[in-house]
N, C-alpha and C positions, 0 to 999 in steps of 0.2 A: 290412378292409372300411370301417371308420370313417375311416381315413386316406385311402383311395381316394375316399370321398364328399366329405370336406372339401376336399381338394386339387382335385377335379374342379369343385366349385361355385365355388371361388375363381377357377379358370381361366376359368369361364364369366362370372363377374362382371367380371373384368379385361380380357376381350376380347370375343368373340362366340361364338355357338353353333358356327360352323365351326371356329374355332381351338381352342376347348375340346374339342370332340368329336374332332377329327382328331388332336390331340396325344395324347389318351387312347389312340387306336388304334395307338400304337407298342407296346402291350403284347404283341401276338403275337411281335414280334421279341425283346422282353425275355424272354418265356416260352421261346422256342426256345433261348436261351442258358442259362436257369436250370433248365429241366426236367432235363437230365442231372445237374446238381449236386444238386438236391433229391431226385429219384426214382431216381437211379443208372441211368437209361435210356441207350440208345445214341444218341449225337448223330447226327442225320440231316442230311446236307448239303442235301438237297432242301428241308428246312424253312427253312434259311438263305436259299435262293434265293427261296422263296415269301414269306418275310418281307421280303426286299428288294423284291420285286415289290409287296407291300402298301405299303411305304414310298414307293416311286415313285408309286403310285396316290394316296396321301394328299398327296404334294407337288403333284400336278396338281389335286387337289380344292380346295386352298386358293386362293381367287381372288386374294389379294394377300398373299404371304408376306413380312411386314415385321416387323423386330425393333425398330421404333421404339415410343416411348411405353411402354405397359404390356404390349405383346404378348410381349416377351421373357420377362418374369416369368410371364405367363399360360401360355406354352408350358412353362416350367420346372415350374409346378404341374401342368400336364397330364401331363407325362412322369413326374413323381413319383407322380401318381395311377395312371398305368399300371403303375409298378413295384409299388405297393401291391396293385393288382388282380391282377397276375401272381403275386405271393407268396401272396395269399389263395387263389387258385385251386389253386396247387400244394399248399398245406397241406390244403385240402379233398379233394384227390385221394387223400390217404392215409386219409381218414375215410369216403369215400363207399361203400366196400364194407361197412361195418358199420352205417351210419346212412342213413336216408332223407334226400333233399335238403331236405324240409320241416322235419325235425328240426334239421338243421344251420343252416337259415335262422332258425329260432326262437331258437336259442342266440345267433346273431350279432345279431339284432335286439334281444334283451333286454339283452345286454352293452353294445351301442352306445348304447341308450337310457339306461341307467344312467350311462354315461360322459359323455353329453352333457346330463344334467340341469342342471348349472351354467349352461349357456347360457341357460336361461330367466330367470336372475336379472340378466343384464347385456346382453341383446339386446332391441331394440325389436320387440315382437311385435304391434303394433297392426294391421299389415296382414294378419296371418295369418287372421283370421276372414273377410276378403273373398276369400281365395284357397283356402278349404278344399276346394273341388271339385278343383282342380288338384293340391293336395297329397295328397288322398286317392287320386287316380288314380296319382300318382307312387309312393305308398307301396304300394298294393294291386296294381295291374296290373303296373307295370314292375319293382318291387322284389320283392314277395312271390311273385307268380306267375312273373314272368320269371326271377328268379334261382333259384327252386326248380327250374324246368324246366332251366335252364342247368346247375345242379349235378348233376341227374340224368344229364345227358349224360356226366359224368365217368366213369360206369361203363363206357362203351362206346368211348370214344376217348381218345387222349392229350391232355394239356392243350394242347400246341402245336397239334394238329389242330383242337381246338375253338376256340382263339384265332384261328386263321387263318380258319376258317369264319365266326366271328362278325364278321369284318372287313367283312362285307357291310352292317353297320348304317349306316355313313355314307352308303352308296348309298341305303338306305331313307330316311334323313333328307333327302337332296336331293330324292328323288321326292315325299315328303310336302310338302316346302317348295314344290315346283313346283305341286302340286295344290291345296294349302290356302292358301298365301301368294302364289301367282303369281310365285315366284322362279325364273325360267327359268335353268337352269345354262348356263354358257359351254361352248365346245367343249373347253377344257382340263379342265373339271370332268367332262365326259362321258368324256374320255380316261382320267382317273384312275379313274372308276367302272368302266370296262372292264378296267383292270389289276387292280383289286381283285376283280372278279367272276371274272377269269381264274384268279387264285390260289385262289379258293374252289372253282371247278369242278375244277381239277387236284387239289386236296387231297381233294375229295369222291370223285373217281374212285379215287384212291390208297387212301383209307380203305375204300371199298366192296370193292375187290379184296382 
């Protein structure tokens, strides 16, 4: 979880929200390959198809897919973050039958906080007091509540299924950007969103059945 966080925020710093967020969402495809190895489950070819559909959608979502400047490194960090996230989810899948999602999140938060304490001694933290509202929202809403509910889903679905279903998040981001920041998406972006939503709908129907 700590590696996922650090790599993800580095990717955001070195590029932009679209590149950072979309490179992270390669993790459903990574999960589809790793789940049979970690959990000894049967590999489903349909997950590979849906993962490929998600990747195609992500490709269309990126407005200008360029490897110039720092974008290549940023995408590398984003994919590494995705790998860490996939491994974290697979590990927690083996624990969620014995522990509540909130308990698992408490352990993760405490351990990560202890490991990152040295950062307070060599990072410039002068801007933190001015951004405490955003940081508090990031910590409480998206991390504590969001990840706890996300982990609780592990009891009912496979990790690959949950990963594919969560791929709707970039679409949420684009919609929020359009409403809040007036960033109207291009037709290619809409096409990518439709591909991702299609994979989510197919996997939802399969899981329900």
